C-alpha positions in Angstrom: -43.1 28.2 76.1 -43.0 29.0 79.8 -40.5 31.5 81.3 -37.6 30.4 83.5 -39.4 31.6 86.6 -42.3 29.3 85.8 -40.1 26.2 84.9 -37.6 26.3 87.7 -40.1 26.1 90.6 -41.9 22.9 89.4 -38.6 21.2 88.7 -37.5 21.8 92.3 -40.7 20.6 93.7 -40.7 17.5 91.5 -37.1 16.6 92.5 -37.9 17.1 96.2 -41.0 14.9 96.0 -39.0 12.3 94.1 -36.6 12.1 97.1 -39.6 11.8 99.5 -38.8 15.1 101.3 -41.3 17.6 102.7 -40.7 21.3 102.8 -39.7 21.2 106.5 -37.3 18.2 106.0 -35.5 20.0 103.2 -35.3 23.2 105.2 -33.9 21.3 108.1 -31.2 19.7 106.0 -30.2 23.1 104.6 -30.6 24.8 108.0 -32.8 27.5 106.5 -36.4 28.6 107.0 -39.1 26.5 105.4 -40.5 29.7 103.8 -37.3 30.0 101.7 -37.9 26.4 100.3 -41.4 27.4 99.3 -40.3 30.7 97.8 -37.7 28.9 95.6 -40.2 26.3 94.4 -42.8 29.0 93.6 -40.2 31.2 91.8 -40.5 34.1 94.3 -36.8 34.9 94.2 -37.3 38.4 95.6 -38.2 36.7 99.0 -34.7 35.2 99.1 -33.0 38.5 99.9 -30.0 40.1 98.1 -28.4 38.2 95.2 -25.5 37.0 97.3 -27.9 35.1 99.6 -30.4 34.1 96.9 -27.7 32.5 94.7 -26.3 30.7 97.7 -29.7 29.2 98.7 -30.4 28.1 95.1 -27.0 26.5 94.8 -27.3 24.5 98.1 -30.9 23.4 97.3 -29.8 22.2 93.8 -27.0 20.2 95.4 -29.5 18.6 97.9 -31.9 17.6 95.1 -29.1 16.4 92.7 -30.0 19.1 90.1 -27.4 21.2 88.1 -27.0 24.5 89.9 -26.1 26.4 86.7 -29.6 26.1 85.3 -31.2 27.4 88.5 -28.7 30.3 88.7 -29.4 31.2 85.0 -33.2 31.2 85.8 -32.5 33.5 88.7 -30.3 35.9 86.7 -33.0 36.1 84.1 -35.8 36.7 86.6 -37.2 40.1 87.6 -35.8 39.7 91.1 -32.5 41.1 89.8 -34.0 44.2 88.4 -33.2 47.3 90.4 -30.5 45.7 92.6 -27.7 48.2 93.1 -25.8 46.8 96.1 -25.0 43.5 97.9 -25.5 45.2 101.3 -28.6 43.8 103.1 -31.4 46.3 103.4 -31.2 46.3 107.2 -27.5 47.1 107.1 -28.0 49.9 104.6 -29.7 52.0 107.3 -27.3 51.1 110.1 -24.8 53.9 110.8 -21.2 52.9 110.5 -19.4 53.1 113.9 -16.2 55.0 114.0 -13.6 55.7 116.6 -15.3 58.9 117.7 -17.4 57.2 120.3 -14.3 55.7 121.9 -12.7 59.1 121.8 -15.7 60.7 123.5 -15.7 58.0 126.2 -12.1 58.6 127.0 -12.8 62.4 127.0 -15.6 61.8 129.5 -13.4 59.8 131.8 -10.7 62.5 131.6 -13.2 65.2 132.5 -14.5 63.2 135.5 -10.9 62.6 136.7 -10.2 66.4 136.4 -13.3 67.2 138.3 -12.3 64.8 141.1 -8.8 66.4 141.4 -10.3 69.9 141.4 -12.8 68.9 144.1 -10.1 67.3 146.3 -7.9 70.3 146.0 -10.7 72.7 146.9 -11.6 70.6 149.9 -8.1 70.6 151.1 -7.8 74.4 150.7 -11.1 74.9 152.6 -9.9 72.7 155.4 -6.5 74.4 155.6 -8.0 77.9 155.7 -10.9 77.2 158.1 -10.1 74.2 160.3 -6.3 73.7 160.4 -4.8 75.0 163.7 -2.7 78.1 163.3 1.1 77.6 163.7 2.3 78.2 167.2 3.9 81.5 167.8 7.5 81.4 168.9 8.0 82.1 172.6 10.5 84.9 173.0 13.4 84.2 175.3 13.8 86.6 178.2 16.6 89.1 177.8 19.6 88.5 180.1 19.8 90.8 183.1 23.0 92.8 182.9 24.5 93.7 186.2 25.8 97.3 186.4 29.5 97.5 186.4 31.0 98.6 189.7 32.3 102.1 189.9 36.0 102.7 189.9 37.5 101.9 193.2 34.5 99.9 194.5 34.9 96.2 195.3 32.9 93.8 193.2 29.8 92.3 194.9 30.0 88.6 195.5 27.2 86.5 193.9 24.3 85.7 196.3 24.6 82.5 198.2 22.3 79.6 197.0 19.3 79.1 199.2 19.2 76.0 201.2 16.3 73.6 200.5 13.4 74.4 202.7 14.6 77.8 203.8 12.1 79.7 201.6 9.1 77.8 202.9 10.3 77.2 206.5 9.9 73.5 206.2 12.6 71.2 207.5 13.7 68.4 205.2 12.6 65.0 206.4 15.4 63.0 207.8 16.2 59.7 206.0 15.7 56.6 208.1 18.7 54.5 208.8 19.2 51.2 207.1 17.2 48.4 208.6 14.8 50.7 210.5 11.9 48.5 209.3 12.0 44.8 209.7 9.7 42.0 208.6 9.7 38.3 209.5 7.5 35.6 208.0 6.1 32.4 209.4 4.7 31.1 206.1 4.7 32.2 202.4 3.5 35.7 201.9 3.6 38.2 199.0 5.5 41.3 200.0 5.8 44.9 198.6 7.6 47.7 200.4 7.8 51.4 199.1 9.2 54.4 200.9 7.7 57.9 201.1 9.3 58.9 197.8 7.8 56.0 195.9 11.0 54.0 195.6 10.4 50.3 195.7 12.4 48.5 198.4 11.0 45.0 198.1 8.8 43.1 195.6 8.9 39.4 196.1 7.3 36.2 197.5 8.7 35.8 201.1 9.4 32.3 202.1 8.7 30.9 205.6 11.5 32.0 208.0 12.6 34.8 205.8 13.7 38.1 207.4 13.9 41.5 205.6 15.3 44.8 206.9 14.8 47.9 204.8 15.6 51.6 205.2 14.5 54.4 202.9 12.5 57.5 203.8 9.4 56.9 206.1 6.6 56.4 206.2 6.7 53.1 204.5 3.9 51.6 202.4 3.8 47.8 203.0 1.6 45.4 201.0 1.1 42.0 202.6 -0.7 39.1 200.8 -1.1 37.3 204.1 -1.0 39.7 207.0 -1.2 36.9 209.6 2.1 35.5 208.3 4.1 38.7 208.9 5.7 40.0 212.1 6.5 43.8 211.7 8.9 45.8 213.9 10.4 49.3 213.8 13.8 49.9 215.5 13.4 46.5 217.2 10.0 47.4 218.6 7.1 45.1 217.4 4.3 46.8 215.6 1.0 44.8 215.7 -1.2 44.9 212.7 -4.8 45.9 213.6 -7.5 43.5 212.4 -9.5 46.3 210.9 -6.7 46.9 208.4 -6.9 43.3 207.1 -9.3 42.4 204.3 -9.4 38.8 203.1 -6.0 38.1 204.8 -4.3 40.9 202.8 -3.4 44.4 204.1 -2.0 47.6 202.6 -0.3 49.5 205.5 1.4 52.8 206.2 4.1 52.4 208.9 5.8 55.5 210.4 9.2 55.9 211.9 7.6 56.1 215.3 5.9 52.7 214.9 2.5 54.2 214.0 0.5 52.1 211.6 -2.6 52.8 209.5 -4.2 52.2 206.1 -2.2 53.2 203.0 -3.6 54.3 199.6 -2.5 52.4 196.5 -0.2 54.8 194.7 2.1 54.4 191.7 5.6 53.3 192.5 8.8 54.8 191.2 11.3 52.2 190.0 
């Protein structure tokens, strides 16, 4: 009488052929490798892997062919493929180290060390900059000690405080007299942009003069006068006309310096004081 390993294979092959299936078609329906179909029909159960997988393949193949699964499983259990099995763990997984939480702990420790090194480096850089490149604090400027006047002796009259010096007395320069209101007069025959400043930089006029407009200004001479259209302006000082030389006109505009005596010349563009 043949052993179960010799009887099971031919019965599987006969049932498959009775259903008109090839090895590849049967493997495709079970979604397994064709080599596993051949191994089951030839009784090479050791090629099916561990028992948990081998029994599963046999059970599904029996269902596909309409055979009772119990007989096939009994043949498998009685076969030599079960001898020496001690574990259901696949051979490949038996040599795979089990991962634990230590790797995660080491990774977090690595990040912690990197962050600590960054903080230490930043602190060291700041200390080096402070000690080598930061400007030293400014030393406080001592205030001069007050000068104490000696107390007058008994019976001596107290000395009066020195009189304040008049402006210009130390240098010998006389202060410039301020011009009277209306010393400089401008009249316009057509529209003209106008700016007038005195010697101190005070702005006396800043406008667009209309035809027929008249403007009288005072302030401290000499005056600085800006005319957008020098030909449209008639200038006079103390009622005396002051003609504008043509050499001072550039593209119809002129920037003039007019003295209290009626002298006229070019003026530099300086900042005004409003």
